[in-house]
N, C-alpha and C positions, 0 to 999 in steps of 0.2 A: 145615636151618637152625636153629641153636641159640643161645639168647640166654646170654650170658655176663654175669658181674657183676664190678665193680670192675676193669676192664681199663686198662691204661697205653695211651695214645694215641701214644706215642712212635715206635713204627714205623710209624704211619699219617699221620704229617705230616712234610712235607719240612723244615721248620724245627727238627725234632727236639725239641720241646717235650714234658717228660714231666709231662703232665697226664692225669688219669683219667676215664674214662667210667663212670658208676654202672652202666649197663647197654650190652651191646655185641652187634650180630649183624650177619653177612654174609649177603647174598641173592644168588642166581645166576639167579633167574627170577621172573616176574610173580607166581606163587602163594606162593613164599617171601616176598615183598614184602608182599603183602596179608596174610599170616599174621602177620608181624612187626606190621603196622599194627594188626592186631585183638588183640594181645597185652595192649592195655590200659594200656601203659606211657607216661607223658607226662612231660615233653615229648618230642619226636622230633627229631633232627638227622640230617641226611644228609650222608654222606662220600664222596667220591669219591677222587681221588689224594692228597688233603690238601695240595696244592702251592699253593693261593692262600689260604689262611687263616692266621690267627694266633691260637693259643689263649691267652687271657689268664687263663684259670681252669679248674677242673676242670668236667665237663659233666654235670648232672643228667639223669635220664630216660634214654632210649635212643638210642643212636648206631648208625645203619644205615649199613653200607658197601656200595655197589654194586658187585657182582661179575658182572653180566649181561654175557655176551660175544657174539660172533658178528659177522662182516662178510660181507654178500653183496649181489650186484647183483639188484635188485628190479624193475627196468625199464630198458630199452635204446631209444635213439633214434639219430637219424642222426649227430648229432654229440656226444653226450653219453649219460651212463649215470646212473641213480639208485643210489645205494649205501646200504644201512641198516646202521649199525652198533650194538651194544649199548652200553647207557649205562656199563658197566663196562670197557670196551675202553680200553686205554692209548692216549692220543691219537697219540703219536709213532709207535707200531705201526701205526695206521690210515693215517698220512701214508705210512710206507714201503710198506704194502700197495698203496695208490693208485699209488704210483710204479712199483713193480714190475709192477704190471698196466696200466700205460701210461695211467692215468687223470690228468688235470691239475687243478689247481685248488687243491691242499692243500700243495705243495711249499714254498711261502714260510712254512708254520706248521710246518716241521719242528722236532724238538727241544722243542716247547712241552710243559712237564710237565703231568701231570693226566690225566683221563678224558674220554672222549667225551661223557658225560652233563653234565659240568661246564663243557664248553666253550660251549653257547648261553647259560648264565646270565652268563658273563662277556663274551660276544662276543668270544672271544679273538682276537688280530691281531698281525702281525709284518710287516714289510718291505713295506708298503703293500697287505696282504691281510687282510680280516677273515672270521670264520666266516660272518658274514651274505652274504658274497658268494656261498657255495656252499650255503647252507641252503636246504632246500625245506620240511620239517615235522619234528616231533618228537612222541613219544607219552610220555605222562607220568601218574603216578597221583597223584591228590589224597590227601593224607596223612589228612585229616580224615574222609574217607568211604571211600576204597579205589577210588573211580571212576576209570575209564581216560579220558583226553581226548586228542584230537590238537590240537596248536597250529600254526597256519600260520604263515608268515614274518611277515605282518603283525601277527597276534595276540602274537607275541614282543616286539614293540616294541623293537627293537634300537637301541643308540645305542653311543656310544665306550665300549668296556668296559662296556657296560650292557644291560639287557634288563629285561622286566616281572618276571623272577624275581629280580631284585635291588631291586625296587621294590614295587608293589602285590601281587604273587604271592609274595614272599620267604618261603622256607621252607615254602611250602603244597604243592609238588608234587616228586615223586621222578621224574626223566627216566629212562625205560625204554629208549628207542631214539631214534636222530637219522637222518634221511634227507638225504644230500648229493647236488647235482647236479655231476657231474664231467665233464670234457671228454675226448673222444676225440680223437686226433691229427688235423691238426696242432694244437698246443696254443698257447694265448695266454699268452705269459709275462710277469710282473710282475717287471721288473728295475731300475726307475728308483729305488727306495726303498733307502736305506743303502748298504753296501759290496758288494751281489751283483755287479755289474758289474765293479768293481775286483777283487774275489777271483777272479773266473772268468779276467779278463784275466791276471791273475798266473800263471795255470795255463795259458795259452795256448788257452783255450776260445773260440772264434769263433761256434759255431753251437750254443748250449745247448740241452739237453734238460732235461725237469723233473727228471730225475735229477741233472744238473748243478747245477741251482738248488738242490735239496734239498741236496746236499752242500756247497754254497758258504754255505748258512744255516747248517747243522751246524757248520761250521768257523767262521763268525763267532760264533754263540752259545758255542760251546766255549771261545773265546780270550777271551771277555768275562764269561761268567757261571760261577760255581762249581758244581761237582756237589754236588747236595744229600747224597749219600753220603760225600763228603769233609767238606764244611763245611755246617752247616743254613742253608738259606735259601728262600724261596718266589719266586724271580725278581724281577721288576720290583714293587717295593714300592709306587710312586706312579705316577699317571696323567700322561702327558705333557699338561700344560695348553694349553688352546686359549683365546687371548687376543685382545682386539680389537687392531687394526693400532696404535692409539694408544699400547698398553701396549708393544708391539714397539719402537715409535719411541723412548720413553723408554729402553729397554733398549739400543737400539743407539747411542744418544747417548754412552754410556759404553763399550759393548762392541761396536764396529762389526762384529766377525766373529761375532756371536751366531749360532749355528745357529737355523734357524727354516723352516717349511714353511707355504706358502698353502694354505688348505682352500677347498673349494668352497662353503662357508657364509659367507664373507667373514672367517672368523676366522683365526688364525695358531697353528700348533701349534709349541710351543718345547720342545726335550727336557728333561724334568725332571732327567735325569742331569747335564746340562750347568748347570743352576741350582743344583743341589746341590753340584756340585764348585767352583763359583764361591765358594760359601760356605765352603770349606774342609772339607767333610765327606769327601771321598773318601779312603779308607784310614783314616779316624780310629776309633780304638777307645774305647768307652764301657763299662767293665766287661768283661761277658761277651759284649757285641754290639758292633755298628759297621756302618760302611759298606764294602763290599768294595773292595779295593785297586784292581781293574780296571774296576769299575763303580758309580759312586756311587748308581746307582738301586736297587741291592740291598743290603738290610740282612741281616747275617749273624749266626748264633749261633756263637760259638767255643768254644762247650761250657759247659753249665750255665745258660744264659741263660733267664730266664723271660719269659713273654709281656708282662708289666707293664714289664721293663725295655726291651724291644722298642718298646713303645708309647710310652714316655717318649722315647725316641731319636727316634721318627717325630715327635713332637710338636715336639721342639727343632729338627729339620730343617725342618718347615713354617714354624714361627714365624721362623727366621733368613731362609728364602727370601722369606717375606711382607715381612720389614723390609727387605730389601735390594732386593727387585726389584718390590714391589707385586703379587706374584703368590702366590695360596694354593694349594698343592698339595692333591690330593684322593689318597686311598687308594686303591690297585688292588686290595688284599688285603682279605679279609673279616675283621673281628674277631669272635672267638667269646668 
């Protein structure tokens, strides 16, 4: 583990923003992480895949990138297995590993960018499945003390794209590994959300496997979301708002075909991308940034954009949606 100085973070964030870290180090095991924490450099920022954050300025102190790898079955049950993955593992690589080994539960979360360690922070989710549905526990190191602690499912306080690590414990823990509970065959497939069934029907698949679901999700996501290697972005920029039925009824008065999903908590989820598109932002370019032409939920860097530019665009979008629909969008990405 070597601490470097004045390092560009452009290769380490999917938005492709060229900001500098005052100090930078990568760690591949617990001992290296603890050594970095003991180096006496403050403040400390943790970095996974850099796919869910927006740098609005250069970063003082020490940026630590998680490179802890490894995937293994740690416990076997009659109908499931517990799988432990290092916090620095690529998320999609873990999903593909699970599918290849016949373990179900992660297939709907295919092609989500980022690392395993960042996934619980955000409680990542897609196509009707959230990380909390397969989560068992995680191991983390307290940044202030170097102490190792295990967090249970309940202790993580998962919410919609939310956890305790985005609130009371934000920036206080480095996640070393995560344990998941995955299904042995026969698998229970989640097929009701989005275009999964439609995509498989078009392929003539009538008895889908977890591999079929994963491939369908990859196809759908690839058709809607830009590859960060080709155009800078961090995926979905906003959360899908959850609103009271009364708010939905007002929207349906002017837009009878507005898409929406009833939730178990009595609220209604409305796709943020639809709201943004109705306000005329889809495909609109503002300077070096803009809304992606195929998915209004995604803000992009056409080249040379700054974090401040992107933040201003997001604020303008939030204002216009609130003014037209009475719904205030919340950011899914983390601002730094």
